[in-house]
Backbone as CSV, one residue per row, in Angstrom:
resi,resn,N_x,N_y,N_z,CA_x,CA_y,CA_z,C_x,C_y,C_z
1,MET,100.975,116.597,113.648,101.964,115.565,114.373,101.031,114.549,115.067
2,THR,101.149,113.148,115.084,100.567,112.472,115.958,101.790,111.609,116.894
3,ASN,101.845,112.060,117.969,103.142,111.490,118.675,102.316,110.384,119.879
4,ARG,102.766,109.154,119.325,102.271,108.219,120.246,103.484,107.670,121.158
5,THR,104.610,108.351,121.450,105.870,107.761,122.092,105.553,107.270,123.390
6,ASP,104.309,107.866,123.880,104.226,107.365,125.708,104.056,106.063,125.553
7,ARG,103.737,105.256,124.642,103.559,103.682,124.574,104.644,103.014,124.232
8,ILE,105.782,103.701,124.130,107.161,102.679,123.700,107.561,102.185,125.047
9,LYS,108.226,100.846,124.810,108.623,100.415,125.952,110.428,100.383,125.980
10,PRO,110.778,100.074,126.967,112.486,100.180,126.730,112.963,99.225,125.955
11,SER,112.528,98.161,125.631,113.161,97.154,124.579,112.474,97.160,123.281
12,ASP,111.706,98.007,122.935,111.326,98.118,121.808,112.307,98.385,120.791
13,ILE,112.105,97.707,119.484,112.736,97.921,118.155,111.944,98.896,117.714
14,PHE,112.642,99.946,116.842,112.124,100.928,115.995,112.438,100.938,114.847
15,VAL,111.561,101.716,113.719,111.840,102.171,112.350,111.636,103.437,112.153
16,PHE,112.599,104.034,111.450,112.422,105.590,111.180,112.641,105.742,109.979
17,CYS,111.623,106.556,109.259,111.397,106.759,107.848,110.819,108.074,107.409
18,THR,111.574,108.589,106.128,110.809,109.958,105.758,110.213,109.347,104.592
19,GLN,109.039,110.082,104.261,108.124,109.908,103.055,107.625,110.901,102.418
20,ARG,107.123,111.003,101.310,106.433,111.652,100.479,105.534,111.141,99.751
21,ASN,104.497,111.332,99.818,103.392,110.498,98.812,103.489,109.322,98.377
22,GLU,103.817,108.262,99.477,104.193,106.974,99.234,102.960,105.908,99.909
23,GLY,101.511,106.743,99.924,100.654,105.968,100.307,100.272,104.673,99.774
24,ILE,100.474,104.433,98.406,100.513,103.263,97.907,101.242,102.026,98.339
25,ARG,102.524,102.385,99.034,103.394,101.375,99.616,103.114,101.261,100.778
26,LEU,102.723,101.965,101.682,102.793,101.938,103.144,102.080,100.732,103.900
27,PRO,100.883,100.271,103.009,100.344,99.224,103.848,101.188,98.110,103.916
28,TYR,102.095,97.557,102.622,102.734,96.563,103.059,104.042,96.670,103.662
29,PHE,104.687,98.087,103.483,105.686,98.108,104.156,105.640,98.004,105.608
30,LEU,104.512,98.717,106.398,104.070,98.312,107.876,103.851,97.140,108.022
31,LYS,103.110,96.035,107.267,102.867,94.583,107.317,104.323,94.108,107.250
32,TYR,105.175,94.007,106.529,106.397,93.521,106.437,107.270,93.718,107.873
33,TYR,107.168,94.889,108.169,108.196,95.255,109.426,107.878,95.144,110.682
34,ARG,106.369,94.787,110.735,105.752,94.566,111.924,105.691,93.017,112.155
35,GLU,105.639,92.055,110.959,105.906,91.017,111.018,107.397,90.347,111.364
36,MET,108.233,91.309,111.160,109.579,90.896,111.528,109.977,91.400,113.056
37,GLY,109.033,92.197,113.371,109.353,92.325,114.843,109.333,93.813,115.373
38,VAL,109.369,94.815,114.558,109.433,96.030,114.766,107.891,96.691,115.652
39,ASN,108.601,97.447,116.760,107.631,97.640,117.506,106.898,98.969,117.600
40,HIS,107.414,99.776,116.820,106.926,101.280,116.858,107.780,101.982,115.579
41,PHE,106.976,102.684,114.871,107.526,103.327,113.788,107.487,105.009,113.855
42,PHE,108.636,105.268,113.430,108.763,107.070,113.321,108.808,107.452,112.016
43,PHE,107.779,108.394,111.503,107.707,108.713,110.109,107.850,110.429,110.206
44,VAL,108.645,111.153,109.210,108.385,112.296,108.962,107.820,112.350,107.407
45,ASP,106.719,113.043,107.728,106.062,113.280,106.156,106.346,114.656,105.722
46,ASN,106.839,114.772,104.561,107.332,115.925,103.616,106.207,116.283,102.956
47,ASP,105.176,116.897,103.423,104.097,117.690,102.591,103.500,116.782,101.622
48,SER,102.909,115.445,102.196,102.283,114.689,101.006,100.958,115.162,100.880
49,ASP,100.395,115.023,99.964,99.090,115.476,99.360,98.150,114.182,98.856
50,ASP,98.638,113.045,99.049,97.885,111.592,98.577,97.128,110.936,99.771
51,GLY,97.037,111.446,100.859,96.359,110.935,101.845,97.217,109.937,102.886
52,SER,98.216,110.007,102.599,99.448,109.311,103.287,99.488,109.558,104.796
53,LEU,99.665,110.923,104.790,99.750,111.449,106.205,98.297,110.859,107.162
54,ASN,97.348,110.909,106.584,95.905,110.787,107.172,96.203,109.175,107.647
55,TYR,96.832,108.540,106.733,96.718,106.852,106.972,97.755,106.613,108.080
56,LEU,98.894,107.154,108.025,99.901,106.890,109.118,99.210,107.308,110.483
57,SER,98.626,108.458,110.506,98.269,109.167,111.651,96.809,107.852,112.426
58,GLN,96.454,106.969,111.540,95.569,106.154,112.139,96.200,104.866,112.503
59,GLN,97.281,104.618,112.272,98.121,103.688,112.783,98.647,103.581,114.334
60,GLU,98.307,102.678,115.007,98.439,102.573,116.476,99.875,102.611,116.890
61,ASP,100.714,102.244,115.831,101.872,101.995,116.444,102.930,102.897,115.626
62,VAL,102.162,104.005,115.110,103.131,104.744,114.511,103.132,106.403,115.028
63,SER,104.169,106.883,115.060,104.263,108.444,115.311,104.706,108.960,114.379
64,VAL,103.951,110.117,113.926,104.774,110.812,112.539,104.465,112.220,112.656
65,TRP,105.399,112.923,112.203,105.605,114.633,112.019,105.423,114.791,110.527
66,SER,104.981,116.213,110.507,104.445,116.602,109.237,105.318,117.926,108.902
67,THR,106.105,118.341,107.789,106.580,119.432,107.485,106.676,119.543,106.335
68,ARG,106.411,121.147,105.872,106.615,121.504,104.545,107.912,122.044,104.202
69,GLY,108.849,121.815,105.234,110.268,122.241,105.000,111.159,121.617,103.878
70,SER,112.004,122.212,103.341,112.902,121.695,102.253,113.655,120.578,102.635
71,TYR,113.188,119.495,101.782,113.925,118.261,101.884,115.535,118.185,101.622
72,LYS,115.789,119.255,100.707,117.327,119.577,100.402,117.931,120.172,101.476
73,ARG,117.285,121.210,102.081,118.006,122.256,103.155,117.987,121.080,104.407
74,SER,117.395,120.086,104.607,117.269,119.354,105.713,118.457,118.304,105.556
75,ARG,119.277,118.556,104.501,120.353,117.420,104.073,119.691,116.158,103.698
76,PHE,118.805,116.528,102.838,117.774,115.260,102.241,117.408,114.357,103.259
77,GLY,116.767,115.050,104.252,116.183,114.498,105.422,116.984,113.904,106.714
78,VAL,118.336,113.832,106.400,119.145,113.507,107.501,119.016,114.033,108.780
79,ASP,118.684,115.658,108.590,118.701,116.452,109.885,117.163,115.930,110.646
80,TRP,116.526,115.635,109.939,115.057,115.213,110.493,115.116,113.982,111.212
81,MET,115.753,112.869,110.596,116.007,111.737,111.077,116.975,111.734,112.382
82,ASN,117.923,112.439,112.194,118.768,112.741,113.163,118.253,113.074,114.423
83,TRP,117.093,114.175,114.600,116.527,114.593,115.466,115.706,113.517,116.156
84,LEU,114.873,113.004,115.385,114.274,111.945,115.838,115.046,110.790,116.496
85,LEU,116.213,110.341,116.067,116.907,109.524,116.435,117.452,109.630,117.851
86,MET,117.956,110.928,117.994,118.531,111.509,119.123,117.519,111.639,120.286
87,LYS,116.421,112.036,120.102,115.229,112.498,121.091,114.721,111.030,121.163
88,TYR,114.170,110.146,120.581,113.601,108.890,121.031,114.524,107.508,120.569
89,GLY,115.556,107.361,120.075,116.237,106.220,119.748,117.196,105.930,120.606
90,HIS,117.852,106.836,121.709,118.786,106.279,122.672,118.271,105.144,123.317
91,GLY,119.280,103.948,123.438,119.184,102.798,123.846,118.290,101.803,123.250
92,HIS,117.789,102.270,121.873,117.058,101.074,121.162,117.774,100.953,119.963
93,TRP,117.240,99.615,119.403,117.816,99.053,118.305,116.874,100.039,117.103
94,CYS,117.533,100.615,116.230,116.924,101.664,115.253,117.045,101.193,113.763
95,LEU,116.108,101.041,113.010,116.282,100.454,111.569,115.919,101.806,110.782
96,THR,116.931,102.426,110.016,116.224,103.713,109.227,116.329,103.172,107.833
97,VAL,115.077,103.282,107.246,114.787,102.859,106.036,114.105,103.560,105.045
98,ASP,113.920,103.715,103.765,113.087,104.192,103.017,111.581,103.447,102.809
99,PRO,110.905,103.952,102.245,109.421,103.061,102.082,109.393,101.839,101.032
100,ASP,110.689,102.078,100.377,110.646,101.130,99.076,111.888,99.833,99.588
101,GLU,112.397,100.049,100.848,113.372,99.099,101.314,113.005,98.166,102.305
102,PHE,113.304,97.124,101.914,112.962,95.991,103.045,114.244,95.096,103.123
103,PHE,114.148,95.222,104.286,115.472,94.743,105.224,115.790,93.088,105.388
104,LEU,116.600,92.555,104.816,116.835,90.888,105.103,117.961,90.743,106.122
105,PHE,118.072,89.832,106.721,119.136,89.546,107.428,119.497,88.113,107.695
106,PRO,120.613,87.519,108.085,120.664,86.158,108.035,119.719,85.330,109.039
107,PHE,119.037,84.473,108.453,118.108,83.654,109.179,116.819,84.304,109.188
108,CYS,116.362,85.312,108.371,115.271,86.252,108.769,113.842,85.436,108.339
109,ASP,114.337,84.263,107.783,113.020,83.213,107.332,112.766,82.629,108.728
110,THR,113.478,82.215,109.481,113.094,81.543,110.841,113.178,82.314,111.960
111,ARG,114.078,83.594,112.118,114.303,84.111,113.286,113.865,85.617,113.005
112,SER,113.304,86.201,114.135,112.814,87.286,114.095,114.010,88.524,114.280
113,MET,113.644,89.854,114.102,114.662,90.936,114.276,115.047,90.954,115.890
114,ARG,114.274,90.611,116.753,114.820,90.565,118.008,115.945,89.448,118.344
115,ALA,115.786,88.154,117.332,116.957,87.546,117.757,118.067,87.874,117.043
116,LEU,118.093,88.644,116.067,119.276,89.545,115.590,119.825,90.497,116.494
117,THR,119.055,91.337,116.904,119.526,92.473,117.896,120.050,91.823,119.201
118,ASP,119.412,90.570,119.753,120.157,90.048,120.753,121.544,89.548,120.688
119,TRP,121.672,88.974,119.679,122.789,88.450,119.291,123.963,89.724,119.001
120,LEU,123.406,90.774,118.139,124.330,91.966,117.944,124.644,92.314,119.606
121,ASP,123.858,92.717,120.605,124.034,93.034,121.827,125.059,92.003,122.608
122,ALA,124.748,90.836,122.396,125.692,89.699,123.031,127.182,89.904,122.484
123,SER,127.133,90.311,121.279,128.462,90.255,120.627,129.146,91.731,120.555
124,SER,128.698,92.619,121.436,128.824,93.739,121.549,129.082,94.517,120.347
125,ILE,128.062,94.303,119.302,128.130,95.004,118.078,127.039,96.273,118.149
126,LYS,127.586,97.376,117.677,126.581,98.653,117.533,126.059,99.018,116.414
127,SER,126.416,98.362,115.165,125.725,98.668,114.021,125.901,97.537,112.843
128,PHE,125.215,97.523,111.897,124.667,96.447,111.079,124.636,97.007,109.938
129,SER,125.338,96.441,108.923,125.247,96.919,107.455,124.434,96.282,106.683
130,ALA,124.164,96.522,105.593,123.037,96.085,104.690,123.508,96.732,103.357
131,MET,123.780,96.054,102.091,123.709,96.489,100.981,122.544,96.555,100.197
132,LEU,122.251,98.100,99.653,121.132,98.244,98.970,121.201,97.173,97.686
133,LEU,120.247,96.459,97.309,120.163,95.603,96.038,118.826,95.822,95.250
134,ASP,119.169,96.530,94.067,118.000,97.155,93.400,117.472,95.783,92.699
135,MET,116.125,95.912,93.156,115.183,94.900,92.367,114.392,95.489,91.214
136,TYR,114.113,94.816,90.060,113.278,95.330,88.968,112.420,93.978,88.394
137,PRO,111.560,94.313,87.571,110.516,93.192,86.850,111.469,92.827,85.567
138,LYS,111.118,91.816,85.063,111.542,91.068,83.733,110.358,91.783,82.662
139,GLY,110.810,92.724,81.861,109.866,93.324,80.809,109.982,94.907,81.257
140,ARG,109.227,95.527,80.631,108.940,97.174,80.679,108.756,97.193,82.159
141,ILE,109.235,98.168,83.095,109.012,98.492,84.288,107.513,99.091,84.644
142,ASP,106.915,99.440,83.382,105.314,100.060,83.615,104.581,98.885,83.180
143,GLN,104.741,97.617,82.983,104.001,96.477,82.730,103.180,95.868,83.382
144,HIS,103.357,96.217,84.979,102.439,95.416,85.731,102.041,96.402,86.673
145,PRO,100.667,96.801,87.079,100.475,97.712,87.882,100.527,97.216,89.272
146,TYR,101.088,98.115,90.376,101.360,97.868,91.576,100.054,98.248,92.417
147,MET,99.603,97.210,93.317,98.279,97.639,93.994,98.657,97.830,95.620
148,PRO,97.825,98.595,96.186,98.002,98.775,97.432,98.020,97.684,98.201
149,GLY,99.005,97.333,99.528,99.034,96.172,99.984,99.764,94.966,99.489
150,GLN,100.008,95.257,98.190,100.936,94.114,97.310,102.520,94.215,98.000
151,ASN,102.919,92.961,97.875,104.434,92.403,98.079,105.121,92.916,96.602
152,PRO,105.545,94.133,96.768,106.479,94.609,95.435,107.143,93.730,95.085
153,LEU,107.735,92.381,95.747,108.577,91.347,95.056,108.217,90.550,94.210
154,GLU,106.651,90.576,94.023,105.895,89.891,93.292,106.066,90.372,91.644
155,ILE,106.308,91.664,91.725,106.510,92.177,90.224,108.111,92.523,90.167
156,ALA,108.790,92.942,91.125,110.366,93.487,91.090,110.911,92.361,91.643
157,SER,111.321,91.119,91.080,111.837,90.033,91.542,112.893,89.605,91.053
158,TRP,113.716,90.608,90.465,115.234,90.117,89.547,116.329,91.173,90.027
159,PHE,117.672,90.779,89.982,118.630,91.617,90.674,119.706,91.332,89.973
160,ASP,120.783,92.172,89.919,122.035,91.897,89.275,122.927,91.012,90.354
161,ALA,123.374,90.130,90.072,123.995,89.284,90.908,125.563,89.872,91.008
162,GLY,125.961,90.360,90.022,127.651,91.052,90.175,127.575,92.479,89.742
163,ASN,128.835,92.798,88.905,128.669,94.087,88.363,128.590,95.216,89.719
164,TYR,129.261,94.928,90.764,129.586,95.777,91.785,130.962,96.191,92.071
165,SER,131.603,97.424,92.336,132.466,97.814,92.896,132.689,98.212,94.280
166,ILE,133.787,98.027,94.939,133.700,98.628,96.416,135.000,99.393,96.618
167,THR,135.137,100.536,97.107,136.145,101.287,97.625,136.059,101.506,99.205
168,LYS,137.080,101.905,99.514,137.080,102.467,101.138,137.247,104.038,101.195
169,ASN,135.968,104.641,101.747,136.161,105.941,101.976,137.143,106.228,102.995
170,PRO,138.017,107.086,102.704,139.060,107.443,103.743,138.834,108.283,104.703
171,LYS,137.809,109.028,104.503,137.299,110.191,105.471,136.482,109.508,106.656
172,PHE,135.817,108.665,106.191,134.793,108.120,107.424,134.935,106.677,107.543
173,GLY,135.888,106.023,106.835,136.110,104.652,106.906,135.046,103.497,106.433
174,ASN,134.021,104.140,105.821,132.925,103.304,105.225,133.320,102.624,104.053
175,LEU,132.780,101.566,103.397,132.708,101.192,102.138,131.891,101.944,101.613
176,TRP,132.447,102.109,100.042,131.679,102.629,99.105,131.284,101.753,97.964
177,ILE,129.997,101.500,98.014,129.609,100.342,96.792,128.777,100.776,95.829
178,GLN,129.096,100.764,94.578,128.451,101.023,93.481,128.109,99.925,92.414
179,GLY,127.256,99.997,91.444,126.842,99.137,90.439,125.525,98.879,90.370
180,GLY,125.289,97.581,89.947,123.942,97.016,89.693,123.082,97.704,88.496
181,PRO,121.971,97.612,88.475,121.211,98.034,86.978,120.874,99.316,87.007
182,ARG,121.247,100.361,88.169,121.229,101.814,88.041,122.528,102.417,87.229
183,ALA,123.670,101.677,87.817,125.028,102.028,87.091,124.745,101.388,85.570
184,ARG,124.456,100.206,85.393,124.576,99.898,83.894,123.497,100.443,83.012
185,VAL,122.266,100.968,83.560,121.504,101.524,82.496,121.502,102.842,82.638
186,PHE,121.451,103.670,83.693,121.262,104.930,83.732,122.604,105.889,83.974
187,PHE,123.608,105.094,84.357,125.026,105.822,84.681,126.121,105.104,83.922
188,ALA,125.600,104.363,82.585,126.640,103.583,81.901,127.653,104.199,81.439
189,ASP,127.593,105.648,81.033,128.663,106.485,80.630,129.516,107.014,81.683
190,LYS,129.033,107.334,82.821,129.701,107.566,84.123,129.370,106.843,85.318
191,PRO,129.699,105.743,85.402,129.694,104.848,86.507,129.935,105.288,87.857
192,GLU,131.155,106.143,87.839,131.508,106.722,89.183,130.620,107.651,89.955
193,LEU,129.513,108.063,89.043,128.443,109.287,89.404,127.280,108.365,89.860
194,ALA,127.069,106.666,89.932,125.887,105.997,90.287,125.622,106.191,91.704
195,PRO,124.552,106.007,92.178,124.176,105.945,93.428,124.924,104.970,94.243
196,ALA,125.169,105.663,95.607,125.830,104.543,96.514,124.941,103.470,96.802
197,LEU,125.291,102.232,97.258,124.530,101.102,97.510,125.046,100.672,99.032
198,ASN,125.831,101.113,99.607,126.163,100.891,101.034,125.497,101.732,102.059
199,LYS,125.116,100.807,102.856,124.335,101.247,103.840,124.437,100.737,105.251
200,ILE,124.429,101.494,106.264,124.192,100.954,107.745,122.878,101.399,108.332
201,PRO,121.675,100.831,108.099,120.691,101.017,108.421,120.002,100.742,110.050
202,LEU,120.885,99.644,110.667,120.521,99.213,111.749,121.462,99.444,112.872
203,VAL,121.239,100.338,113.909,122.020,100.963,114.774,121.457,100.921,116.212
204,LYS,122.198,100.264,117.235,121.883,100.486,118.399,122.481,101.992,119.207
205,TRP,121.133,102.428,119.172,121.295,104.253,119.081,121.720,104.556,120.141
206,ASP,122.499,105.811,120.373,122.915,106.670,121.324,122.766,107.962,120.980
207,ARG,122.491,108.842,121.713,122.121,110.145,121.543,123.504,110.961,120.924
208,ARG,124.476,110.499,121.116,126.038,111.106,120.758,126.109,110.906,119.071
209,TYR,125.222,109.834,118.756,125.638,109.414,117.274,124.973,110.511,116.169
210,ALA,125.441,110.282,114.875,124.704,110.946,113.848,125.040,110.443,112.522
211,TYR,123.704,110.160,111.719,124.026,109.962,110.241,124.635,111.196,109.666
212,VAL,125.377,111.007,108.734,126.320,112.065,107.986,125.610,112.427,106.682
213,SER,125.746,111.277,105.889,125.094,111.232,104.543,123.992,110.209,104.382
214,SER,122.549,110.271,104.308,121.756,109.119,104.299,122.177,108.229,105.443
215,THR,121.894,106.813,105.114,122.639,105.904,106.075,123.863,105.376,105.680
216,HIS,124.467,106.090,104.790,125.867,105.395,104.223,126.860,105.474,105.447
217,ASN,126.831,106.566,105.882,127.863,106.561,107.062,127.398,107.336,108.325
218,LEU,128.133,107.088,109.399,127.871,107.752,110.707,129.042,108.320,111.366
219,LEU,128.507,108.962,112.517,129.887,109.612,113.401,129.296,108.883,114.744
220,PRO,130.237,108.418,115.713,131.879,108.443,115.645,132.217,107.503,114.477
221,ARG,133.130,107.389,113.748,133.419,106.986,112.360,133.643,105.339,112.954
222,GLY,133.808,104.997,114.197,133.784,103.332,114.342,132.776,102.580,114.072
223,LEU,131.753,103.555,114.327,130.251,102.497,113.502,130.554,102.335,112.361
224,ASN,131.290,102.651,111.364,131.364,102.208,109.891,132.100,101.038,109.670
225,LEU,132.742,100.691,110.871,133.910,99.575,110.600,132.917,98.142,110.709
226,VAL,131.873,98.105,109.677,131.175,96.822,109.681,131.458,95.717,108.948
227,TYR,132.854,95.893,108.376,133.313,94.829,107.543,134.818,94.487,108.218
228,ASP,135.405,93.213,107.592,136.491,92.659,108.125,137.542,92.776,107.377
229,GLU,138.683,93.538,107.562,139.922,93.661,106.498,140.861,92.536,106.621
230,TRP,140.766,91.445,107.584,141.865,90.670,107.991,141.455,89.286,107.685
231,GLY,140.634,88.994,106.322,140.254,87.876,105.917,139.175,86.903,106.365
232,GLY,138.568,87.545,107.331,137.159,87.010,107.943,136.014,87.570,107.264
233,GLU,134.962,87.396,108.056,133.633,87.830,107.360,132.826,88.256,108.649
234,LYS,132.068,89.510,108.592,131.313,90.149,109.282,129.871,89.842,108.852
235,ALA,129.095,89.529,109.810,127.545,89.339,109.423,127.151,90.666,108.753
236,SER,125.834,90.442,107.676,125.757,91.706,107.153,124.146,91.208,106.557
237,GLY,123.775,92.514,106.263,122.261,91.921,105.502,122.013,92.787,104.049
238,ILE,120.932,92.902,103.702,120.479,93.184,102.479,119.287,94.287,102.690
239,LEU,119.442,95.209,101.654,117.913,95.966,101.598,117.471,96.041,100.448
240,LEU,116.539,95.068,100.131,115.837,94.905,98.796,115.127,96.109,98.523
241,HIS,115.491,96.734,97.499,115.174,98.068,97.045,114.119,97.777,96.069
242,THR,113.106,98.117,95.938,111.725,98.108,95.299,111.378,99.308,94.366
243,LYS,112.105,100.512,93.956,111.762,101.417,93.409,111.415,101.419,92.116
244,PHE,111.690,100.301,91.299,111.455,100.103,89.941,110.095,99.365,89.689
245,LEU,108.830,99.937,90.040,107.475,99.413,89.855,107.086,100.546,88.941
246,ASP,105.757,100.291,88.318,105.212,101.110,87.327,104.808,102.391,88.014
247,THR,104.967,102.740,89.179,104.971,103.995,89.857,106.112,104.915,89.757
248,PHE,107.097,104.171,89.110,108.450,104.859,89.217,108.327,106.076,88.244
249,THR,107.981,106.012,87.202,107.832,107.138,86.086,107.406,108.306,86.641
250,ALA,105.981,108.303,87.201,105.501,109.569,87.967,106.408,109.940,89.150
251,LYS,106.982,109.247,89.878,107.615,109.521,91.028,109.068,110.430,90.659
252,ALA,109.664,109.778,89.370,110.774,110.270,89.152,110.644,111.740,88.469
253,GLU,109.422,112.033,87.735,109.003,113.026,87.124,108.711,114.050,88.481
254,GLU,107.965,113.863,89.250,107.900,114.635,90.121,109.164,115.132,91.210
255,GLU,110.012,114.122,91.395,111.014,114.609,92.118,112.053,115.663,91.448
256,LEU,112.036,115.224,89.931,112.823,116.170,89.234,112.279,117.455,89.193
257,THR,111.058,117.531,89.061,110.479,119.193,89.118,110.654,119.717,90.671
258,ARG,110.439,119.016,91.662,110.729,119.427,92.999,112.336,119.824,93.138
259,SER,113.095,119.092,92.593,114.431,119.432,92.376,115.186,119.613,94.002
260,GLN,114.759,118.603,94.741,115.313,118.438,95.954,116.118,117.480,96.492
261,HIS,116.642,116.835,95.405,117.837,115.624,95.723,119.102,116.089,95.481
262,TYR,119.880,115.160,96.299,121.247,115.520,96.261,122.093,115.621,94.832
263,GLY,123.088,116.255,94.818,123.639,116.558,93.628,123.081,117.209,92.267
264,ALA,121.969,118.414,92.854,121.304,118.894,91.596,120.549,117.973,90.761
265,SER,119.944,116.945,91.544,118.946,115.745,91.158,119.604,115.036,90.047
266,ARG,121.080,115.196,89.998,121.423,114.276,88.523,120.936,112.871,88.579
267,GLU,120.688,112.372,89.766,120.051,111.111,89.637,118.832,110.871,88.928
268,TYR,117.912,111.718,89.351,116.717,111.929,88.772,116.803,112.271,87.336
269,LEU,117.735,113.284,86.958,117.814,113.311,85.702,118.344,112.433,84.876
270,ALA,119.349,111.468,85.313,119.437,110.272,84.541,118.177,109.298,84.398
271,TYR,117.472,109.313,85.544,116.292,108.499,85.471,115.168,109.071,84.136
272,ALA,114.676,110.472,84.274,114.029,110.954,83.250,114.535,110.797,81.846
273,ASP,115.884,110.806,81.600,116.332,110.750,80.287,116.372,108.975,79.928
274,GLY,116.709,108.146,81.112,116.747,106.739,80.757,115.280,106.186,80.766
275,ILE,114.312,106.642,81.186,112.898,105.983,81.186,111.863,106.641,80.129
276,LYS,112.498,107.349,79.186,111.564,107.782,78.158,111.142,106.727,77.267
277,ASP,111.490,105.583,77.171,111.160,104.447,76.534,110.742,103.368,77.181
278,ASN,110.575,103.571,78.746,110.399,102.757,79.825,111.404,101.181,79.418
279,PRO,112.724,101.545,79.556,113.459,100.358,79.199,113.416,99.403,80.160
280,GLU,113.829,98.161,79.526,113.835,97.059,80.541,115.293,96.965,81.375
281,LEU,115.196,96.834,82.628,116.227,96.752,83.450,116.994,95.022,83.505
282,TRP,115.957,94.302,83.061,116.561,92.923,82.981,117.398,92.884,81.967
283,CYS,118.335,91.921,82.217,119.144,91.621,81.022,119.474,89.821,81.197
284,LYS,120.610,89.468,80.634,120.523,87.932,80.753,121.513,87.381,81.575
285,TRP,122.186,88.147,82.204,122.894,88.092,83.683,121.825,88.093,84.564
286,SER,120.780,88.743,84.868,119.790,88.944,85.977,119.552,87.517,86.469
287,GLU,119.602,87.468,87.895,119.201,86.411,88.691,117.765,86.936,89.290
288,LYS,116.639,85.614,89.557,115.622,86.030,90.194,115.694,85.707,91.632
289,TYR,115.151,86.506,92.425,115.386,86.274,93.748,114.574,85.268,94.194
290,ILE,115.174,84.583,95.382,114.816,83.413,96.059,114.617,83.605,97.501
291,ASN,115.628,83.809,98.151,115.648,83.905,99.568,117.015,84.499,99.864
292,TRP,117.080,84.661,101.162,118.689,85.460,101.933,119.644,84.162,101.516
293,ARG,119.568,83.087,101.568,120.531,82.209,101.464,121.099,82.123,99.951
294,GLN,120.454,82.541,99.119,120.720,82.694,97.703,121.629,83.989,97.704
295,LEU,121.425,85.166,98.342,122.417,86.306,98.332,123.623,86.130,99.103
296,GLU,123.535,85.331,100.283,124.506,84.532,100.945,125.805,83.862,100.032
297,ILE,125.207,83.006,99.191,125.954,82.171,98.146,126.607,82.901,97.329
298,LEU,125.903,84.010,96.697,126.482,84.876,95.866,127.466,85.892,96.338
299,GLY,127.475,86.410,97.845,128.439,86.938,98.291,128.071,88.369,98.524
300,LEU,126.551,88.472,98.422,126.159,89.952,98.702,125.864,90.210,100.290
301,MET,125.787,89.092,100.860,125.565,89.517,102.539,126.099,88.037,103.275
302,SER,126.132,88.081,104.481,126.913,87.277,105.019,126.349,86.812,106.447
303,LYS,126.312,85.867,106.885,125.830,85.328,108.380,127.001,85.476,109.251
304,GLY,128.314,85.658,108.853,129.485,85.716,109.369,129.640,84.438,110.675
305,ASN,129.613,84.786,111.570,129.904,84.066,112.801,128.561,83.739,113.811
306,TRP,127.344,84.333,113.003,126.282,84.138,113.534,125.889,82.697,113.132
307,ALA,125.686,81.537,113.956,124.973,80.369,113.567,123.645,79.927,114.163
């Protein structure tokens, strides 16, 4: 454990993250969020053996806890994150993301995350949603080697502009979004089993709050009402999901062997079956990523009434 929480300030913005053997991704991940305005990072390292724990321990703005405990028995890392959020996140804006997720919000090309959280505070908004947008390369997913410190969007720069379904979860009130390339390629026969793409990663945390299932929904249930049912639009963001790099095949095989993921690892079973021939996720309807304004025009995110 490397605990630097004695350095945090009352107004600091936090990132919370669980990772295992993501050393190749961490340099750019930290750079990206530092430039966005994050002040401190909280990591749970789940028994890495690639040197990433040592790397994180050397970062002056990182606190890291290490565990050999079961990812599955921690409710897929949710219990670990909830504990850290409860202990350290109270009163702070907290962004909970994976090492392959990059948060975008309206005006992020000209405004820092502090500008966003100040506006959310002024608007009495406690939670902010971001749809997970799967990014992928044009060509074989193993065609271009990813290098440490590289922006993964230089390789995985394409996405599905449509092909999404939205339903409402009657129990928790959150939206349930599915689709994109994973539904199209890996779950074509059973799209209802495709991974959920709805997330609420940014929350002004209170120790009474808790994530229920990943960052898909929270308690109290009111935090899940990040949409407008009366014809308007609430501001929202995007998580650019850069899973599909040349590292994906080995990662999928490792996670399938460990069997620590949701639903008897059915997602990774589908990946293992689907990547035997290293398929191209790109199709003739794919769009190349430009910026957040492009995503707003496509209806994937919104600036709402934040001008």
